[in-house]
N, C-alpha and C positions, 0 to 999 in steps of 0.2 A: 587576385584581389576580388574580381567579380564574383567568384564562387563563394568567397567568404561573406560577401554582402547578401548573396542569395540565401545562404544558410542562416545568417542572422535574421533575415526577414522571415524565413520559415519558422525559426525558433520563436520570434516575437508573435507571429500569427497563432501558433499553437498555445503559447502562454496566454494570449488574449482570450482564446477560446476557453481554456481551462479556468481563467479568472471569471469570465462571464458565466460559465456554468456554475462555478462555486458561489457567485453572488446570487444567482437565481435559485439556489438551493437544489440544483440538479447535479447529477453525477453521471459519469460515463459508464460506471460499472453496474448500474441497475439496482433496483430495490430488491431486497431489504438492506443490503450493505450501504454504508454512507462513506463518502470520501470528502475530506476537507483539506484544502491547500492552505497551509499556514504561511508558506513562503514559496515562491516559484520563480527563481532566478537562474536555475540551471537548465541546460537543454534537455529537459526531462518532462514527459507527459505520461501520467498514469492512466491506463485504460481500464483497470479494474482488477478484481479478484474473482477466481472461480473455485469453488462455488460461492455464491453470494449469501448463503446461509449454511451453517454447520450444525451437526449434532455432536454429542459428547463421545461418539465413536469415531470421529474423523481422524485421519492420520496426517493429512497435508492439505494445503490449498496452493493455488498457482496465482502469482502476481504477474500481470502483463503490463509492459510499459514500452514507450518509444524513446530512443535517444536521438535527438535531432542533430547533435554533434557528439563526439566522443565524451564519455563519462569516465572520470577517474575513479569514482567510487559510488556504489549504491548499497546502502546498508539498511536492514530491516530489524527493528527492535519490537518484538511481540510482547503482549501483555494480555491478561484476562481480567474480567470484572464480573462479579455477581451483580445482578440488577439493583439490589438494595444496598450495595457497598461501593466505596471508592475503588478505582483501579488498583491492581497490584503493581508492584514495581516492574520496570522494564526487564525483560529476560535477556539471555545471551543473544548477541547480534548474529543475524544471518546475512552473509555476504551475497549480493546479487550482481556484483560488478567488480572491476571496471568493464565497460561495454563500449563497443564501437557504435557508430550510427546504425540505426535500424530498430526493428521490433524484437522484443525479447520477452521470454517467460522465465520466471524464477520460482522454483518449488520451495515452499515454506513448510517445514515440519511443525505440526500443531498437536500431535497426539498427547504429549505430556501436559500441555497447557489446558486443552479442553477437558481432560480427565479431572482437573481440579474443580470443574463445574458439574461433575457427574450427577449430583443430586439437586442442581439448581439451574434456573435459566440465567443466561448472562450474555456476555459478548467477548469476542476476541478482538483485540486492537492491534494494529500494525503501525508503528511510527517509521516512516520511510524517509531516509535522508539521502539525497543524490547530490553529487558534486561534479561540476564540469571541469574545466581547465583549472588545475590547482594554482596556476600562476595568476589567475584572475580572482581576486578576493570575493567578489559578489556572486559567483556562480554556485549557488547553493539552493536547494529546494527541500522543503519539509512537507510531507503529506501524511495525514492520519486517516486510516481506514478502520471502520468498526464493522464487524460481521456478527450478526446475532447467532447465539449458540443455544440450542434447545436440548434438554436432557432426553436421553433415550427412555422410552416407556419400559417399565419392568416387564419381564417375561411372565406369562401366566404360570402359576404354581410357585411363584417366589413369595 
């Protein structure tokens, strides 16, 4: 019982840190990517993405997160957007879990998505949904990360 209370306190402390950073406009992942917590009730803390900026030749990025208790599901729904247009629809889900307690990395393929921006500046978005214990209705977190994408310069002679 005591271990459960300690885990819950740890989860609440990490959630409070994430909420404070979100309210202050800060992120854990670093500029220029931006992280927004829309809901943070699962034992999940996003530490960020690497790299924090992409070009249209990128093939993947890495999502880093911590599970303070076991997670039953972590799903990532990517999308892209040209700067002058609304976001495209969400793409196929990338599964990053379930995961036990601890720090985790998840590789997200992005080659096809960023190629859609090959002649434009834009951004790659990741809608991340994490679920804790499925028996507890409120253990759900939703986080949105946006990563700027720049087009590759044309080769000389083209």
